[in-house]
N, C-alpha and C positions, 0 to 999 in steps of 0.2 A: 170396304172392310179394312180396318186399321189393325195392324199386327204389332204386338208389343212383347218384348222379351224381358224376363225378370230373372235375376240370378247374378252371380259374380262374372267379371270379365274373363276370368280364367276358364269358366265353364263355357261361355259363349264366345269361343275363339271364332275368327271369321269363317273357317271351313265348317265348323259345327253349326254355326248360326245360319249359314247359307243352306246347308243340308236340311236343317229343321224348317226353315222358311219354305223351301221347295216342297217338302213333305206336306206341310200344312196347306199351302196353296193348291196342291194337287188334291188333297183330301177334302177341303171345304170350299175351294175356289168357286165351284159351280153355284154355291149359295152366297157368294161374296156380296152381291147386291142387296141381300136381305140381312146381312150381319153387320152389326155396328163395330164390334171389336173382338179380336182373338188375342188372348194373352197366353203365353207359354212361359212356364216357370220351371226351372231346373234346380235340383238340390242334390248334393252328394251326402247321402244319409250317414255313411260311416267312412269318412275319407281315408282312414288308416287301414281299414279291413278290406279284404277282397269280397267278391261275390256280387250278387245282383243288388247293388245299393245306390244306383243312380235313378232318382225319381224325376219324372217329367209330368207336369200337370198342365192341362190345356183348359182354359175357361173361354167359352164362346158366349157373347152377349148378342141376342137377337131381339130387336125391338118388336113389340112395345115393352114386354116385361119378361122375357125368357132368358134363362141362363143354363148352359150345359157345362158340366165340369167332369173331366175324365182324367185318370192318372195311369201311368205305366212305370214299371220298374225294369231295368236292364243292367247289363254289365258296363255299358258305356252310354254316353249321352246321345249319340246318334241312334242307337237302338231304342232307347227310351223315347226319343222324339218321334221316331217312325211309328212305334207302337201306340203312342198317345195320339198321333195324327190319325191313325187308322180307327181307333176307338172314337175319336171326335167325329170322323166322317160318318160312321154308323149312327151315332147319337144325334147329330144335326139332321141327317136324312130322316130319322125317325120323328124328330120334332117337326120338321117341315111337312111330313106326311100327315101327322096328327093335326097340324094347323089346317091343312088342305081339306081333310075329311071333316073337321069340326065346323068349318065355315060353309060347307056345302058347295064348294066350287069344283068338285071333282068331275072328271069326264063321265063317270057313270051316271051322275045326276043329270047332266046335260043331255045325255042320250036317252034317258028315260022320260024326259018331259015332252 
């Protein structure tokens, strides 16, 4: 699994980047061998105003042709990255479950045969 960060250097300071990477690896790492790339993008929507305006988007590419995109807003980039990683974890788990059940390789099918 290749991890790519997008956004300005001021957003991805080393501590924030390390935190986001740790969150993502914990969230989708169990599927790492099945994922081609995970891209995390951060944007400050209204840099001069306060409030929940830090957007974090995670895009997961899973071969052969699946793409999962999730977004989260928070007051800071750490919170946005953690929330987006959690959403990505659920979405990728759902995708892998759907793949497993659609190709008939589930444990229930094996025990019924």
